[in-house]
VEXMAR-729674 format. One line per 8 residues: number of its first residue (from 1); for each residue z, x, y of C-alpha. Coordinates in pm, whole numbers, m for minus. Layout:
<atoms>
NUM	Z/X/Y  ...
</atoms>
This chain:
<atoms>
1	355/1394/m1651  26/1295/m1814  m233/1553/m1915  m601/1472/m1877  m786/1511/m2205  m1127/1674/m2177  m1390/1509/m2395  m1496/1728/m2685
9	m1869/1799/m2711  m2069/2090/m2853  m2311/2050/m2561  m2055/2088/m2279  m2156/2449/m2214  m2535/2419/m2244  m2693/2648/m1986  m3044/2694/m1850
17	m3209/3037/m1859  m3534/3091/m1664  m3790/3321/m1822  m3848/3672/m1695  m4139/3727/m1458  m4368/3862/m1730  m4310/3548/m1939  m4429/3313/m1662
25	m4783/3195/m1586  m4872/3333/m1244  m5137/3245/m988  m5215/2891/m1104  m5315/2637/m839  m5102/2334/m922  m5243/1996/m820  m5149/1867/m473
33	m5200/1504/m577  m4914/1276/m470  m4870/1110/m809  m4538/1090/m991  m4635/1247/m1323  m4518/1576/m1470  m4857/1751/m1412  m4776/1960/m1720
41	m4785/1909/m2099  m4682/2158/m2366  m4674/2185/m2746  m4611/2473/m2992  m4962/2611/m2931  m5063/2546/m2570  m4946/2476/m2216  m5168/2249/m2003
49	m5143/2223/m1623  m5322/1989/m1382  m5488/2209/m1120  m5659/2178/m788  m6035/2157/m839  m6326/2116/m604  m6582/1847/m684  m6388/1665/m954
57	m6079/1684/m1169  m5970/1968/m1392  m5678/2098/m1587  m5596/2437/m1730  m5512/2498/m2098  m5356/2830/m2197  m5221/2956/m2531  m4842/2981/m2503
65	m4851/3357/m2553  m5102/3417/m2272  m4841/3477/m2001  m4876/3679/m1683  m5134/3645/m1410  m5404/3389/m1482  m5757/3498/m1394  m5904/3287/m1114
73	m6221/3245/m1323  m6039/3127/m1635  m6233/2842/m1805  m6087/2496/m1751  m6128/2143/m1885  m6342/1991/m1614  m6519/1675/m1732  m6360/1423/m1493
81	m6539/1337/m1168  m6213/1275/m975  m5861/1428/m981  m5669/1420/m1310  m5337/1231/m1281  m5175/1261/m1624  m5217/1460/m1947  m5054/1428/m2289
89	m5084/1630/m2612  m5134/1439/m2934  m4810/1460/m3141  m5010/1478/m3466  m5272/1736/m3369  m5174/2028/m3147  m5538/2089/m3052  m5602/1742/m2907
97	m5510/1638/m2553  m5576/1318/m2354  m5623/1297/m1978  m5625/1007/m1732  m5803/1032/m1398  m5883/869/m1068  m6238/818/m1202  m6099/521/m1406
105	m6155/689/m1744  m5942/837/m2020  m6089/1138/m2199  m5978/1297/m2526  m6044/1669/m2568  m6029/1912/m2858  m5909/2263/m2771  m6008/2544/m3011
113	m5738/2772/m3152  m5698/3067/m2920  m5786/2864/m2611  m6106/2814/m2414  m6371/3082/m2376  m6609/2857/m2177  m6545/2562/m1943  m6503/2243/m2146
121	m6707/1960/m1994  m6777/1729/m2288  m6483/1532/m2431  m6464/1425/m2793  m6458/1066/m2671  m6449/888/m2334  m6247/567/m2314  m6376/331/m2047
129	m6224/m4/m1959  m5996/39/m1659  m6129/m69/m1320  m5895/149/m1112  m5746/497/m1151  m5558/576/m1471  m5217/725/m1398  m5041/716/m1736
137	m5146/825/m2087  m4907/821/m2385  m4975/877/m2755  m4816/657/m3020  m4529/858/m3173  m4599/778/m3541  m4944/615/m3580  m5252/835/m3599
145	m5512/822/m3318  m5337/545/m3119  m5333/612/m2745  m5195/401/m2460  m5319/413/m2102  m5200/236/m1788  m5405/202/m1473  m5360/94/m1114
153	m5548/m223/m1210  m5206/m330/m1355  m5353/m322/m1706  m5220/m144/m2015  m5479/m65/m2282  m5413/61/m2635  m5701/255/m2788  m5799/353/m3138
161	m5930/701/m3060  m6097/719/m3401  m6341/446/m3298  m6324/479/m2919  m6242/108/m2891  m5970/m72/m2696  m5776/m261/m2962  m5507/m417/m2739
169	m5499/m513/m2371  m5200/m625/m2164  m5348/m771/m1848  m5219/m836/m1495  m5045/m1152/m1620  m4783/m922/m1778  m4757/m673/m1490  m4852/m831/m1154
177	m4817/m501/m967  m4846/m123/m1011  m4701/15/m1336  m4465/307/m1269  m4385/419/m1624  m4452/337/m1990  m4256/469/m2289  m4293/408/m2665
185	m3991/333/m2883  m3916/592/m3152  m4098/395/m3424  m4372/277/m3188  m4298/m93/m3238  m4216/m159/m2871  m4297/m23/m2528  m4073/m13/m2223
193	m4234/m43/m1878  m4121/m32/m1518  m4325/m202/m1248  m4349/m226/m871  m4235/m589/m894  m3885/m439/m957  m3873/m545/m1323  m3821/m342/m1637
201	m3985/m502/m1942  m3961/m442/m2315  m4288/m551/m2476  m4422/m597/m2828  m4776/m470/m2756  m4945/m611/m3069  m4835/m965/m2980  m4852/m912/m2605
209	m4507/m1071/m2566  m4222/m962/m2339  m3918/m929/m2567  m3670/m871/m2281  m3680/m796/m1912  m3442/m696/m1635  m3498/m786/m1271  m3392/m520/m1019
217	m3215/m267/m1245  m3175/m67/m923  m3149/m228/m579  m3369/21/m395  m3740/m17/m323  m3857/321/m455  m4007/368/m805  m3799/312/m1118
225	m3850/504/m1444  m3745/369/m1784  m3731/533/m2128  m3600/437/m2471  m3297/639/m2574  m3062/602/m2870  m3081/293/m3091  m3116/m29/m2894
233	m3070/125/m2549  m3288/217/m2252  m3218/451/m1964  m3347/390/m1611  m3360/607/m1300  m3401/459/m955  m3247/418/m611  m2965/216/m461
241	m3003/0/m153  m2878/298/51  m3148/520/m107  m2905/707/m330  m3053/816/m661  m2905/644/m966  m2915/666/m1345  m2825/365/m1560
249	m2792/295/m1932  m2869/m53/m2070  m2827/m238/m2398  m3163/m408/m2463  m2988/m713/m2614  m2763/m762/m2311  m2946/m665/m1995  m2721/m860/m1758
257	m2500/m560/m1672  m2553/m186/m1733  m2340/m4/m1988  m2314/277/m1734  m2435/327/m1377  m2391/656/m1193  m2494/760/m842  m2623/1115/m812
265	m2734/1217/m462  m2948/1107/m166  m3267/1302/m240  m3599/1117/m217  m3774/1263/m526  m3836/1039/m826  m3626/1141/m1130  m3831/1208/m1445
273	m3619/1146/m1758  m3676/1340/m2083  m3479/1223/m2388  m3404/1431/m2699  m3325/1193/m2990  m3192/1479/m3206  m2906/1567/m2972  m2885/1241/m2770
281	m2919/1440/m2449  m3125/1312/m2157  m3254/1555/m1893  m3331/1437/m1540  m3586/1642/m1344  m3654/1531/m986  m3993/1584/m823  m3928/1820/m532
289	m3580/1911/m661  m3465/2256/m760  m3233/2133/m1037  m3224/1975/m1383  m2928/1751/m1468  m2838/1665/m1824  m2626/1391/m1977  m2507/1313/m2329
297	m2534/957/m2460  m2267/834/m2703  m2202/505/m2883  m1861/451/m2717  m1763/382/m2357  m1839/518/m2104  m2164/589/m2302  m2325/825/m2046
305	m2148/1160/m1999  m2252/1413/m1737  m2276/1761/m1894  m2399/2006/m1635  m2684/2103/m1403  m2930/2389/m1395  m3016/2498/m1040  m3265/2743/m896
313	m3388/2832/m549  m3743/2695/m568  m3832/2326/m593  m4043/2188/m877  m4382/2020/m834  m4386/1902/m1195  m4231/1955/m1535  m4341/1988/m1897
321	m4115/1932/m2200  m4158/2121/m2527  m4129/1926/m2857  m3835/2038/m3072  m4059/2213/m3327  m4175/2458/m3058  m3827/2598/m2984  m3665/2923/m3096
329	m3393/2803/m3333  m3250/3151/m3392  m3150/3161/m3024  m2978/2818/m3030  m3242/2684/m2790  m3217/2302/m2784  m3476/2230/m2511  m3739/2411/m2308
337	m3896/2302/m1982  m4204/2435/m1808  m4135/2413/m1435  m4431/2405/m1197  m4404/2584/m866  m4686/2585/m614  m4856/2886/m775  m4658/2946/m1092
345	m4537/2790/m1417  m4190/2904/m1526  m4039/2835/m1872  m3668/2741/m1867  m3474/2751/m2196  m3169/2527/m2248  m2931/2706/m2484  m2601/2631/m2658
353	m2386/2946/m2648  m2307/3052/m3006  m2198/3392/m3135  m2381/3364/m3466  m2758/3409/m3490  m2771/3213/m3815  m2937/2870/m3828  m2704/2610/m3673
361	m2749/2292/m3875  m2540/2080/m3636  m2778/2164/m3348  m3099/2108/m3544  m3101/1796/m3760  m3438/1711/m3920  m3682/1645/m3636  m4019/1475/m3592
369	m4296/1670/m3763  m4669/1683/m3689  m4781/1442/m3962  m4841/1074/m3873  m4644/812/m4065  m4908/539/m4025  m5279/495/m3974  m5401/303/m3672
377	m5503/13/m3901  m5155/m6/m4058  m4986/m15/m3719  m5225/m278/m3585  m5157/m479/m3902  m4790/m505/m3807  m4627/m208/m3981  m4373/16/m3806
385	m4235/346/m3930  m4016/617/m3787  m4150/972/m3757  m4182/1190/m4067  m3902/1444/m4032  m3911/1817/m4102  m3640/2083/m4119  m3646/2374/m3875
393	m3423/2593/m4093  m3695/2847/m4168  m3866/2805/m3831  m4180/2604/m3760  m4526/2735/m3843  m4804/2531/m3677  m5057/2403/m3933  m5423/2497/m3914
401	m5621/2306/m3655  m5727/1962/m3771  m6061/1824/m3664  m6046/1500/m3467  m6301/1268/m3623  m6445/1002/m3399  m6672/734/m3541  m6910/671/m3253
409	m7151/456/m3449  m7486/436/m3266  m7320/514/m2935  m7349/832/m2731  m6975/876/m2693  m6986/810/m2319  m6934/437/m2381  m6677/253/m2586
417	m6782/222/m2948  m6701/m78/m3164  m6548/m28/m3510  m6814/m22/m3781  m6840/m334/m3990  m6985/m153/m4292  m6782/3/m4570  m6648/356/m4578
425	m6927/617/m4601  m6946/827/m4916  m6799/1176/m4924  m7152/1325/m4962  m7269/1148/m4648  m6962/1267/m4458  m7021/1626/m4574  m7385/1614/m4462
433	m7286/1475/m4122  m7019/1743/m4079  m7269/2016/m4166  m7521/1877/m3916  m7248/1858/m3652  m7153/2224/m3707  m7518/2328/m3670  m7551/2127/m3350
441	m7234/2280/m3207  m7360/2630/m3290  m7693/2551/m3120  m7517/2419/m2809  m7298/2731/m2789  m7603/2956/m2820  m7785/2762/m2545  m7477/2784/m2324
449	m7464/3163/m2370  m7833/3192/m2276  m7778/2974/m1970  m7481/3187/m1860  m7696/3500/m1906  m7975/3352/m1692  m7723/3259/m1420  m7588/3616/m1415
457	m7944/3754/m1391  m8028/3521/m1099  m7706/3614/m918  m7772/3985/m969  m8121/3949/m815
</atoms>
């Protein structure tokens, strides 16, 4: 009589714990747009949600601690002229967020510490170059001020936010149809894309060359998602010919057959994968589902191991994923999701059950910190570098807000600016410019207050 051996893993008993009602964000009007993005982005300081807005596109930014009912008149970021489709926080500056919209632009915003007190209508920089709506924005994981955007014009553009210029463009000759997903590799040397032409491509963006590609990783016709996972592998989610949802793991050097292919269920929602490189766990969140599945990836067959599933009664309209440095390490929290309902945002903590409340080193290896490893110029020059790691042993304290400096040249900031050809300005000149900028900002705030006062007086009369 043979006994079945259960695989040993410290993550076998990971469980999801939804936040209590007073720790949720209530009465938020989540976007009704039928676009397959998460509609939510979080970092250790803020949570941002794409909301319904009349006469344009807007998203809400709240400090993490500002839970409870959200005032219907809360100030929002509302500079786009059409619905916002995707948002992403900068990994190197917790006060900077990028947004892509149906108005064909990408905007980069700076959020003050403590959140917004007035509606934010003027971005730090507007990136214009796409000819159709922009559905994907993704920051480079290790290079400062490098932002990628993908539009429904089948074009991927890489921007240097510091100059407002598009430094790389991958045109329709690379992707002949709609781009479903884009993901950076851990060191930012490659990108992985999935496209409506049923191909997954691994691309070196600086050369514009396709390093590897796989035709029809899933037989179905519905959208495929692809992300980089552990070293040299990618994970895809898609549908079988019978419309069953699937998850597959691939070796990028041998894309002929998957290392692992598993069928999940027959739901129609697209699965959004979130990968944690510290624990090698991938979480699958389906749009319209009421569950989160999680799998562990190992270096030995069968490579992809199902761990468990968190289920709730209400379906999710979108999902945000907290970076590791925003978690509570003294509670053995290894992941946190922000689940969007129709009128609510609910944090869900993924926890490893441990009796001790001491720091668990095996659960928290050094993780990606907030400092960039490269400048934009170094990355464009061909250098790659992994993230600069930090220890979470004593908890993470967010650094003071860092100002995002944009060299607009002679431009107004509403158009793309070219990099300056002159040398670096002196420190005295920079100081004078910064002082003038502070005075201008103070003047603008004072004028805004006067305008608000006049509006209140007119309404009262």
